[in-house]
N, C-alpha and C positions, 0 to 999 in steps of 0.2 A: 670425428665430427665435433665432439665437445671441445677438443683442443682448438679447432679452427674458430669456434665461437668465442672462446676466451681470448684468442689472439685479436680478433676483430674488436672485442670490447675494450681491450687495452689501447688499441689504436684510436678508438673513438674518445676515450678518456683523455688521451694526450692532445688530440686536436681541440677539445673543448675547454680543457682546464689548464693549458700550458701557461696562461697568464691572466686568469680570471676573464677570459675573452668570450665574445659572443659575436656572431656574424653581424657586420654592420657596414655602412657606407664608408667612403674614403674622405668625406668632407669634414674637416675638423672645425670649420668656422660656422658660427650661427649666421642667420640671414640678416640680422640687424646690422646697422652701420656703427662705426666707432663713435664713442662719445666725444665731446669737444675738449677733453682733457689733454689732447695732444694733436698731432697733425691730422686735420680732418679731411685729408685728401682721399686717396683710395686705399686706406689702411686695411680694409677687410679683404683686399684682393692680393693674393700672394704674387701675382704677376707684376703688380705695380709697386708694391711696398716692401718686398723682401730683399731689396738691393742692399747688400752689406755696405756699400759705399755711403748710403743715405741713412740707414737706421741702426747700424751696429758697428760703426767704424771704431776699432779699438785705438786707432791713432788719436781720436778726439776725446775719448772718454776713459776714465779710470787709468790715466797715464802713470805707469809704475815708476817712471822717472821722477815724478814729483811726490808720490805718496808712499813709496816703499818698494825699493828694488828687490824683486824676488831673487835676484842673483846672489844676494848676501844673506839669505835667510834659512838655509838648510833645505830650501825648495829647489830641486835640481831643474834649472831652466824654468819652463812654463808648464810642466807636465802635471803637477799636482799628484804625482804618483805616491800612493800610500806607502810604498816601500821606503820612501825618503822622508815623508812628512808624518807618518803615523803607522809604523810597521806593526801589524797586528801580532806578529810573533814576539815583539818586545813590549807589549802593552803594559802600561804602568811605568815604563822606564822613562824618566824625565829627561834623560840624556839623548834619547833617540827619537822622540816624537814631538811633533808640533812646531810652533813658530819660535825662533830664538829671541824674539822680542825686539828686533831691530827693524821691523817692517810694518807698513800699514798704519800710519799715524791717524788715529781715529779723529784727531782734531781737524784733519783736512776733509772730513766728511766723504771719504771715498770708500764705500762699503765693498767695492769690487776687488780690493786687494786685502791681503791678510791683515788682521788687526795686530795690536801691540802686545798681545799676551801669548806666551808659550803655552801650548796645550798638552796636558798630560792625559794619557789614556788610562782609565781604571776599569779593568774587566772584573765582573762579579759573577760567580757561578750560582746556579740554582741551589737553594737551600743554605747558602752562606748567610748566616744571621736570619734565616727564614725567608730568603729571597724566593719569590714565586717563580722566577724565570732567570735565565742568563741575561745579562745586560752590560752595556758599556757606558761609562761616564766620560764625557769630554770636559775636563777640568781646566779652566783658564787660570794658570798660575800667575800670581802677582795681582790678580783682581781681588779687591777687598770689599768688605761690607756686605750689604744685601744685594744679591744678584738674581735676575730673572731666570726661570727654568723653562726649557723647551723639551717636550717629549716627542720623539720621532718613531713612527711605526713603519716597518719595512713592507715591501710588496710581497705578492704571492710567491711562495717557494724561495724567497730570498733570505739572506742572513743579515742580522743586525749590524754586522761589521762591514758590509759592502758599500757603505755610503760615507766612508771616513773623510773623503776630500772636502765635501761641502759642509759636513757637520763640524769638522775641525775648523773650517773657515769661520763659521758662525761663532763657535766658542772663542776663537781668538779675539773677537770683538767684545768679550766680557759677558757671555751667556754660559750658564751651566746646561749642557745638553745631555740627554739620556736616550739611548736607543736600546730597546729590549727585544728579545727573541720570542716569536710566537711558535706554537707547535701545530703545524699543519703541513700537508703535502698534497701532491696530485691525487693520492689515493685515499685520503682521509684527513681527519682532524676537525677542529671546530669550525662551524659556520661563522660568518663574519660578525653576526650579532652576539653570538656566544663568546667569541674572542673579545669583543668590545667589553663585555662584562668582566672578563679576566684582566684586561688592560686597566680598567678602572680600579680593580682590586690591587693591582700592582702599583698604580700611582698612589693610592691611599697608603700602602705599605711604605712606598718610597719617601713619603713626607716625613716619616719617623726615622728612616735609615740614612737618607742622603746627607744630612748635616754631619754625621760622624765620619763620612768618607772624603769630604773636601775640607781642607784646613784653611783657616784665615778668611773665611767667607761664610755667609749665611744664605742658603737657598731660599728664595722668596716665592712661595707658591701662590701668593696673592697677585703676582705678576707672572702668570703661567701661560705658555703658549703650546699649541699642539701642531703636529705636522705628520704627513704620511704620503708614501708613494704607492700608486696603483691601488691594490686591495687595501693597503694601509690607509688610504684616504677614505675608503668606504668604512673600514673599521672605526676610524676616528669620527666620522659623521654619526655612526651608530652611538658612539660614546656621548657625543654632544646632544643627540636626541634624547638620551637617557638622563644626562646631567648637563643642561645647557649652560649653567653658570660655572662650569669647572675651569674654563679658560677664557682669556681675553681675546685671543687671536688664533686663527687657523690658516696654515700655509699648506696647500695641496700640491704635491709634485706629480703631475700627470695622473690625477686620481681617476679610478675606474669604479663604476657602480653596477656593472653588469650582473645579471642573474644567470648563472650557468644553466644550460638546457638540461643537464643531468645533475641531480642532487638538489639540495635545499639550501639556498644561501640568499636570503631576502635582500633586495635592494634597499639601501638606506634612504634614497631620495623619493621612494614611493610614499613615505609618510611626510607630513609637513616638517620642514626644517625648523628646529627649535632654537638654534643658536642665534644670538643677537649681537655678537661681537664683530670684529673686523676679520676679513678673509682675503686671501690672494690665491688664485689658482693658476698654476703654470702648466701649460700643455706642451706636448712635443708634436711638432708638425707631422711627423711620420707615424705617430701613434695609431691613427685610424686607417692606415694603409694595410692591406691584407698580405699575409704570408701563409702558405699552407691552407688557403681558403678561409682565413680568419684574420681579425685585427686584434691587437693586444689592448688598444684603447679605442674600442669601436664607437663610431658616431652614434649619438643617442644615449651614451653612458659615460662620457668623459668630462674633461674640464669645462667644456661648454655648458653641460647640464648642471654641474656643480655651481658655476657662476649664476646661471639662470635661477637656480633654486635657493640661493643664499641671499639674505637681505643686504641692503646698503649699511655700512660701506664695504664694498667688495671690488676687487680688481681681477682681471683675466688677461693673461699674456700667453701668446703662442711663441715658443722658441723654434726658429727656423732650422730645417735641415737635419734635425735629430729625431731618434726614435724613442720608443717607450722604455727601453732599458739602457739607453746611452748615458744616463746619469750615474750608473754604477762605477766604482773605482776601476781603473784600467785593468788591473790584474784579475779582478773578480768578474768583470764583463767577459774577459777572455776564457774564463774557466767555469762559468755558471751553467754551461751545458744547454739542454734543450729548452729550458725555461727562457733563456735569452735568444736562442736560435729560432724560436717560434715567432719572434717579433721582428718587424722591419727595422733595420739599423742604419745609421749614417754611413758606416764603413770608413769613417775618417777619425783616427785616433786623436789628431790635433784638435779637431772641432769638438770632440767629446770632452777633452781637457778644458777647453774654453767654456763649454757648457756647464761643467761641474763648478768652475769658478764663478760663472754667472749665477748659478743657483745659490751658491754661498753668499754672493753679494746681495741678491734679491732678498734672501732670508734675513740678512743682517739689516738691510734698510727697513724691511717690513717690521721685524720684531723690535728694532730700535724705536720706530715710531709708535708701535702699539703697546710695548711692554716697558719702555723706558721714557715714554712721552717726549721723545726728541723730535719735535715737529718739523725741524729743518730737513728731515729725511723724506718728508712728503713730497717736496719739490723734486727730489731725486727719483722717487717712484713715478711721479707724473711725467718726467722728461724721458719717456721711453725711447724716442729717437736717438738720444745720446748714450744709451746703454751699450756696453761693450759686447753686444751679441746681436745677430740678426733677429729682428722681431717683426714678422709679417702681419701680425694682428694683435691689437690690444684694446681694452675697453675698461671702463670703471662706472660705478654707480654709487 
């Protein structure tokens, strides 16, 4: 009898904790209509505005023929496969990782193609020079002077190295990007608010350590941005509630703020948002859909709620046809196990590749605007119908 009860308890834990989920509806969209910053037709209706011919035609936007042909850059075709662009087995090897420097002329203002900088991976293990955790640096080689820094926080039960494709993309445009590893699992670890305190301590430590690891440039923490996927968005908001002036900009990648029905993990949006900087929240259309009786980005706790809770200036974009874990690098998505299997997926590897490139482009445009004061990128962010991905819904304030 005792064994049966233990078995049932494990099953319950899996169902509720697989992706920081909580039962919710399937509607990802808020009830309000789209602002007048773009097409004011039926943009909140996925039936009317998710047409890839109208809103995400790659033939009209981000044309790689004019801005940086990926066929010549070490990027095998259009896949963004980390095996070719940033092999985690060869991290830190400048010969095998990143952009060769021949693609993505940033002067053409096309953030959706790779930038002009080769990206070196630098992996640092916990306790190296006192490092509080394992982390990876995406170092844009050839970029000189003072460069903005972006910290990325991974999702629940994910690994800091599973997001190479879009973080490499961002770094290739002249940003120093850092992704660190949290210590939690389905069966234990820190609550998100406790994890937030540890990440803040890591960032404070990083300010003294990072300059010695990147040569020829100065990490500028006065131009600091933060980002996070799923639970990583929740952890990041806890950080901003604790220290609202730590960053200038926050980019949430399908963030989730759910409180698990078992355990103690307080929602970050239950307290008033303290952050007053710029924000952009990117949701995945299939995130609120249920699998195994649950949703990985449930309605009431996802990007819709982050946008509603954050002050202006803020943007909210829903990426069409993709799920809550489809932004992971292709090999990692295939091997991450039940964490990914618990979420509804697109089932389309080519679409996921395009999605990762789109995330990298959005991050590049957003952080170029907010951390580099390149105001010309605001028009690109506003012109959502011309983005190289299907966007059934978007809004700004």
